C-alpha positions in Angstrom: -18.9 -0.2 -18.5 -21.7 -2.5 -17.3 -21.3 -6.3 -17.3 -23.8 -8.6 -18.9 -25.8 -10.5 -16.4 -25.3 -14.2 -16.8 -28.5 -16.2 -17.0 -28.1 -19.7 -15.7 -30.9 -22.2 -15.8 -31.7 -23.9 -12.4 -30.7 -27.3 -13.8 -27.3 -25.9 -15.0 -26.8 -24.1 -11.7 -27.3 -27.4 -9.8 -24.7 -29.0 -12.0 -22.2 -26.2 -11.3 -22.9 -26.4 -7.6 -22.4 -30.2 -7.5 -19.1 -29.8 -9.4 -17.9 -27.2 -6.9 -18.9 -29.4 -4.0 -16.9 -32.3 -5.7 -13.9 -30.1 -6.0 -14.1 -29.1 -2.4 -14.5 -32.7 -1.3 -11.4 -33.7 -3.4 -9.4 -30.9 -1.7 -10.5 -32.0 1.8 -9.7 -35.6 1.1 -6.2 -34.5 0.2 -6.1 -32.6 3.5 -5.2 -29.4 1.7 -6.3 -26.0 3.0 -8.0 -23.5 0.7 -4.9 -21.2 1.0 -2.6 -24.0 -0.1 -4.7 -24.9 -3.2 -5.2 -21.2 -4.1 -1.5 -20.5 -3.9 -0.5 -23.6 -5.9 -3.1 -22.8 -8.5 -2.0 -19.1 -8.6 -5.5 -17.8 -7.9 -6.9 -15.8 -5.0 -8.6 -17.5 -2.1 -12.0 -15.8 -2.9 -11.7 -17.3 -6.5 -11.2 -20.7 -5.0 -14.2 -20.2 -2.7 -16.3 -19.2 -5.8 -15.1 -22.3 -7.6 -16.1 -24.5 -4.7 -19.6 -22.9 -4.7 -19.9 -23.5 -8.4 -19.9 -19.9 -9.5 -20.6 -19.5 -13.3 -18.5 -16.3 -13.4 -15.2 -18.0 -12.7 -13.2 -18.9 -15.9 -12.9 -22.5 -16.9 -9.1 -21.9 -16.8 -9.3 -21.3 -13.1 -11.3 -24.4 -12.6 -8.7 -26.3 -14.6 -5.8 -24.9 -12.5 -7.5 -26.1 -9.3 -8.1 -29.5 -10.8 -4.5 -29.7 -11.8 -3.4 -29.0 -8.2 -5.7 -31.8 -7.1 -4.4 -34.1 -9.8 -7.8 -34.3 -11.5 -7.1 -32.3 -14.7 -7.7 -35.3 -17.0 -11.2 -35.6 -15.6 -12.1 -32.5 -17.8 -11.4 -34.7 -20.9 -14.5 -36.7 -20.2 -16.7 -33.7 -20.8 -18.7 -34.4 -24.0 -16.6 -37.5 -24.7 -19.5 -39.8 -25.4 -21.9 -37.4 -27.2 -24.8 -39.9 -27.9 -27.2 -37.2 -29.0 -24.6 -35.7 -31.4 -23.8 -39.1 -32.9 -27.5 -39.8 -33.4 -28.0 -36.5 -35.1 -24.9 -37.0 -37.3 -26.0 -40.6 -38.2 -29.5 -39.3 -39.1 -28.0 -37.0 -41.8 -25.8 -39.6 -43.4 -26.8 -40.0 -47.1 -26.2 -43.3 -48.6 -25.1 -43.4 -52.2 -27.5 -45.1 -54.7 -24.7 -46.7 -56.7 -21.8 -48.8 -55.9 -18.4 -47.2 -55.6 -16.1 -47.1 -58.7 -13.9 -50.0 -59.3 -10.2 -49.4 -59.4 -8.5 -51.4 -62.2 -5.0 -52.5 -61.6 
């Protein structure tokens, strides 16, 4: 069985690489070895190395496990939190009604 080749745009690859570097820096600031983090995250050391290089083939679950070990798991919640483009697109499709809403008689 052959695997599909993942095609990553250069801009996206730079983002992944920067994220991996940030994870590595967070680990080093905490003075944790790669072996310690890998063991605590229940992943292999090569997988941790791949995460710190920003590999697109590592599952997001593994990234989250490492962030959890570093105490940064809630940082993942900020992804797409303020979706300005999505909100603008949503607002552009809002249709206003021509007539006033019905009165409710009490």
